[in-house]
C-alpha positions in Angstrom: 0.2 0.1 -0.4 1.8 3.4 -1.3 2.1 5.7 1.7 -0.9 8.4 0.2 -3.3 4.9 0.3 -2.4 4.9 4.0 -3.6 8.8 4.8 -7.0 8.6 2.7 -7.6 5.4 4.5 -6.7 6.7 8.4 -8.5 10.4 6.8 -11.6 8.4 6.2 -11.1 6.7 9.4 -11.1 9.9 10.8 -14.1 10.7 9.4 -15.9 8.5 9.8 -15.4 8.7 13.9 -16.4 12.2 13.4 -19.6 11.7 11.7 -19.9 8.7 14.9 -19.5 11.5 17.8 -21.9 13.5 15.9 -24.5 11.1 15.8 -24.6 10.1 19.1 -24.6 14.6 19.9 -28.2 13.9 18.2 -28.8 10.5 20.7 -28.1 12.6 23.5 -29.9 15.5 21.9 -33.1 14.2 21.2 -33.1 12.6 25.0 -32.8 15.2 26.0 -35.8 17.4 24.4 -38.0 14.5 25.7 -36.8 14.7 29.6 -39.4 17.5 31.9 -39.4 20.7 31.8 -39.6 20.9 35.0 -36.6 23.0 36.8 -35.6 21.4 40.7 -32.5 22.5 40.9 -32.9 26.8 41.0 -33.4 29.3 37.6 -31.7 27.3 34.3 -30.5 24.3 35.7 -32.7 21.1 34.7 -33.1 17.3 34.2 -31.8 17.7 31.1 -28.5 20.2 31.7 -26.1 17.8 31.9 -27.7 16.0 28.7 -27.6 19.1 26.6 -24.0 19.6 27.5 -22.8 16.3 27.2 -24.6 17.5 23.9 -23.1 19.9 23.1 -19.2 18.5 23.7 -19.6 15.8 21.7 -21.1 18.1 18.4 -17.8 19.8 19.4 -15.0 16.6 19.8 -17.1 15.2 16.3 -16.7 18.9 14.4 -13.6 19.3 15.4 -12.4 15.5 14.3 -14.0 16.0 10.8 -11.9 19.2 10.6 -8.7 17.9 11.8 -9.5 14.5 9.0 -10.3 16.7 6.3 -7.5 18.4 6.5 -5.7 15.5 5.8 -3.8 15.5 9.7 -6.2 12.0 11.1 -2.3 11.2 13.4 -2.5 7.2 12.8 -3.2 5.0 15.3 -1.7 2.0 16.8 -3.4 -1.8 16.1 -6.5 -3.0 18.8 -5.3 -5.3 21.1 -9.0 -7.8 21.0 -8.6 -9.6 24.2 -7.8 -5.9 27.1 -11.2 -5.5 25.0 -13.2 -8.7 25.1 -12.7 -8.4 28.9 -14.3 -4.9 29.1 -16.7 -5.8 26.4 -17.3 -8.7 28.7 -17.6 -6.9 31.9 -20.7 -4.3 30.5 -22.3 -7.2 29.7 -22.0 -8.7 32.5 -22.9 -5.7 34.2 -26.1 -5.5 32.4 -26.7 -8.9 33.4 -26.8 -8.8 36.6 -27.9 -5.5 37.6 -31.9 -6.8 37.2 -31.4 -10.1 40.1 -27.5 -9.2 41.9 -27.5 -5.5 42.1 -25.5 -2.2 42.1 -22.2 -3.6 43.5 -21.6 -6.7 43.3 -23.0 -6.4 39.3 -20.4 -3.0 38.8 -17.8 -4.9 41.2 -18.4 -7.1 38.2 -17.7 -4.6 35.5 -14.0 -3.4 37.3 -12.9 -6.8 38.2 -12.9 -7.4 34.3 -11.9 -4.1 33.2 -9.3 -4.0 35.5 -8.2 -7.6 33.8 -8.0 -5.9 30.4 -6.0 -3.2 31.0 -3.7 -6.4 32.8 -4.5 -5.6 36.5 -4.9 -7.7 39.7 -6.5 -11.6 39.6 -10.4 -11.8 38.9 -10.5 -12.9 42.5 -8.9 -9.8 44.3 -10.3 -7.2 41.7 -14.2 -7.6 42.0 -14.6 -7.8 45.5 -12.6 -4.5 44.9 -14.8 -3.5 42.8 -17.8 -4.5 44.8 -17.1 -2.3 48.0 -16.1 0.8 45.8 -19.6 0.7 44.4 -20.9 0.1 47.4 -20.1 2.3 48.6 -21.1 4.6 46.0 -24.4 2.6 46.4 -25.1 4.2 50.2 -24.1 8.1 48.6 -26.5 8.4 46.3 -29.3 5.9 48.0 -28.7 8.0 51.0 -27.1 11.2 50.4 -28.5 12.3 47.5 -32.0 10.3 47.5 -31.5 8.2 44.0 -32.6 4.6 43.4 -29.8 2.1 42.5 -31.2 -2.0 41.8 -30.8 -3.6 45.3 -29.6 -6.9 44.8 -28.6 -8.6 48.4 -25.1 -6.1 49.4 -28.1 -3.6 49.3 -31.0 -5.1 51.1 -28.3 -4.8 54.4 -28.6 -1.3 54.8 
């Protein structure tokens, strides 16, 4: 492959990433529009404030990425190692599968442990319990201090 062919492939990939970021920004913005217009935290701050901020940020990143790509200045990426990525994706899938019956702490502990494994850290028998303890602390903070509702499982029913 010639240097020009490699650069055009890089440009196409960067344009695809830019368009994907802009599309995700559109989805987040559409979701923000559907949120309640009730203002609960003061003037101008409501439940849609953060989704709008995220949508604007994603759109700005997408547009900046598009400009860089169209100018032909997209950097060459390194090859992706599939093994670590599968650990992280597996952790997310495990969390989603476990949330309804295992609760927030255990499900997030699995996510933490598998993600740590994907990044080359610690054995699962150690990282999953560490993640569960950290997630349990977050559960207590969110449910008691902020009065938010998170999925409860056996650990959460202790408090």
